[in-house]
C-alpha positions in Angstrom: 108.1 106.7 128.3 104.8 107.1 126.6 104.5 109.1 123.4 102.0 109.4 120.6 103.4 106.3 118.8 103.6 104.1 121.9 100.7 101.9 120.7 102.3 101.4 117.3 105.6 100.5 118.9 103.9 97.6 120.7 103.2 96.0 117.3 106.3 97.1 115.3 109.0 97.5 117.9 111.3 100.3 118.6 113.7 99.7 115.7 110.9 99.7 113.2 109.6 103.0 114.6 113.0 104.5 114.3 113.1 103.5 110.6 109.7 105.2 110.1 110.9 108.3 111.8 113.9 108.5 109.5 111.9 107.7 106.4 110.8 110.1 103.7 107.8 109.2 101.6 106.3 111.1 98.7 102.6 111.0 98.0 101.6 112.1 94.5 98.0 113.1 94.7 96.3 113.9 98.0 92.7 113.5 97.1 90.3 110.7 98.0 92.9 107.9 98.1 96.1 109.9 98.6 94.7 111.9 101.5 94.1 108.8 103.5 97.5 107.5 102.6 99.0 110.7 104.1 96.8 110.4 107.2 97.9 106.8 108.0 101.6 107.5 107.2 101.7 110.5 109.6 99.8 108.6 112.3 102.2 105.7 111.9 105.3 107.9 112.6 106.8 108.6 109.1 109.2 111.4 109.8 109.1 113.3 106.5 106.4 113.5 103.8 106.3 115.2 100.5 102.8 116.0 99.2 102.3 116.7 95.5 99.0 118.2 94.1 97.8 121.3 92.5 94.0 121.0 93.1 92.0 123.1 95.6 89.5 121.6 98.0 86.0 122.0 96.6 82.5 121.3 97.8 82.2 117.9 96.1 85.3 116.7 98.0 83.4 116.8 101.3 81.8 113.4 100.8 85.1 111.4 100.8 88.4 113.4 101.2 89.8 113.5 104.7 91.3 116.9 104.2 88.0 118.4 102.9 86.1 120.4 105.5 83.9 123.4 105.1 86.7 125.3 106.7 89.2 124.1 104.0 87.0 124.6 100.9 89.0 126.8 98.5 92.4 126.0 100.0 95.0 124.2 98.0 95.0 120.6 99.0 98.7 120.6 99.9 98.0 123.5 102.3 95.1 121.7 103.9 97.1 118.5 104.1 100.1 120.2 105.7 97.8 121.9 108.3 96.4 118.5 109.2 99.7 116.7 109.2 101.3 119.2 111.6 98.3 119.0 113.9 98.8 115.3 114.1 102.6 115.3 114.4 104.3 118.7 114.7 107.7 117.0 114.3 106.9 115.6 110.8 108.8 117.4 108.1 106.4 118.4 105.4 107.5 119.4 101.9 104.7 120.8 99.7 104.7 120.8 95.9 101.7 122.7 94.6 102.0 121.3 91.2 100.7 118.3 89.2 103.2 115.6 88.3 103.4 115.4 84.5 106.0 114.7 81.9 106.5 118.5 81.7 107.1 118.8 85.5 108.9 115.5 86.1 112.4 117.0 86.0 111.5 119.1 89.1 111.6 115.9 91.3 114.6 113.9 92.4 113.0 110.6 93.2 116.2 109.2 94.7 115.5 111.4 97.8 112.6 109.2 98.8 112.4 105.9 100.6 109.0 105.2 99.1 106.7 106.7 96.5 102.9 106.5 96.4 101.2 107.0 93.1 97.7 108.3 93.7 97.6 110.3 90.5 94.4 110.6 88.5 95.8 110.7 85.0 97.3 107.8 83.1 100.0 110.0 81.6 101.1 111.2 85.0 101.0 107.7 86.5 103.1 106.2 83.7 105.7 109.0 83.9 106.1 108.6 87.7 106.3 104.8 87.6 109.0 104.9 84.9 111.0 107.5 86.7 110.7 105.6 90.0 111.8 102.3 88.5 114.8 104.0 86.7 116.1 105.3 90.0 115.2 102.2 92.0 112.8 103.8 94.5 110.0 101.5 95.7 106.6 102.6 94.4 103.0 101.4 94.9 100.3 102.6 92.6 96.5 103.0 93.1 94.2 101.8 90.4 90.6 102.9 89.9 88.4 103.6 92.9 85.7 105.6 91.2 82.2 104.4 90.6 82.6 101.5 93.1 80.7 100.5 96.2 82.6 97.5 97.8 85.6 98.5 100.0 86.3 94.8 100.7 87.1 94.1 97.0 90.6 95.6 97.0 93.6 93.4 96.5 97.4 94.0 96.6 99.1 92.4 93.7 101.4 92.9 90.7 99.9 94.9 87.8 100.1 91.9 85.5 97.9 89.8 87.8 95.1 92.4 87.7 91.8 91.9 86.0 88.4 93.6 85.5 89.6 97.1 86.5 89.5 99.3 83.4 92.4 101.5 84.6 94.5 98.5 85.4 93.9 97.2 81.9 95.2 100.4 80.3 98.2 100.4 82.7 99.1 96.8 81.9 99.2 97.6 78.2 101.2 100.8 78.5 103.7 99.5 81.0 104.3 96.4 78.9 105.1 98.6 76.0 107.6 100.5 78.1 109.3 97.4 79.3 108.1 97.7 83.0 108.1 94.1 84.2 106.5 94.5 87.6 104.5 97.1 89.7 102.9 96.7 93.1 99.3 98.0 92.9 96.1 98.2 94.9 93.1 97.5 92.7 89.5 96.2 92.8 87.8 93.6 90.7 84.4 95.2 91.4 82.7 96.2 88.2 82.1 100.0 88.2 78.5 101.1 88.7 76.7 103.1 86.0 76.8 106.8 87.2 73.8 109.0 87.1 74.2 111.4 84.2 72.4 114.3 86.0 74.5 113.9 89.2 77.7 113.7 87.2 76.8 117.0 85.4 76.0 118.7 88.7 79.4 117.7 90.1 81.2 119.0 87.0 79.5 122.4 87.5 80.6 122.5 91.1 84.2 121.8 90.2 84.8 123.8 87.0 88.6 123.6 87.4 88.5 119.8 86.9 90.3 118.7 83.7 88.3 115.5 83.4 85.6 115.2 80.7 83.4 113.2 83.1 83.7 113.0 86.8 83.3 109.5 88.4 81.0 108.9 91.3 82.6 108.2 94.7 81.8 107.8 98.4 83.3 108.0 101.8 84.4 104.3 102.2 85.9 103.0 98.9 88.7 105.6 98.3 89.6 105.6 102.0 89.9 101.8 102.1 92.2 101.9 99.1 94.3 104.7 100.7 94.6 102.8 104.0 95.6 99.6 102.3 98.3 101.4 100.4 99.6 103.1 103.6 99.7 99.7 105.3 101.8 98.3 102.5 104.3 101.2 102.7 104.6 100.9 106.4 105.1 97.1 106.2 107.7 97.4 103.4 109.7 100.1 105.2 109.7 98.3 108.5 109.9 94.8 107.2 106.9 93.9 109.3 104.9 90.7 108.5 101.6 89.6 109.8 101.6 86.6 112.1 98.9 84.0 111.5 
């Protein structure tokens, strides 16, 4: 009998689709990268999703974030994401956490409840805390490296953090994870050198998003963060189902 996941079942098989339906995935950060991760996971049949973010949709999100519409500007991102998730699959169980994941809020999350964790957090402190916690409890995690100030969506690679190069965020993460004794971490990153942002445009963006805690906002576009998010979602789906490409 046909259903909304029939075309996926042709590729993955019924057993894999049942695994996805029974899976619970947590996506920390539902912005440019994380929003597309959520989109692809829901459309792939993941049965339960936790979304964690404390930002609101703002005007400058419209150029790249899938949950950002004129109708959602001003909404908390987790509320906008939930609305979209349930419109795609009303059976998906959505758990919202309108909070940023930080060392101060980490104790609010039991990471053992998840089958997979996606780190799409913007801050190094939050990323390190989440990665350490996930590895302590043995929950699989994949982490997004820098996608800002980049133009080439084909430059992304899936690899271990210690095999990365060029990416400034990956360099910091390698150093900090090594200090903490983390021996491996699956990441999506790009070797593309960041472009030099326009100072005037960056200042305008900061004025439009006064709640941002960043000192300087990076430039972005509709096709680079989305590419990173879809690659991450693909890795999560393949890891949960055990699917492998046939060449």
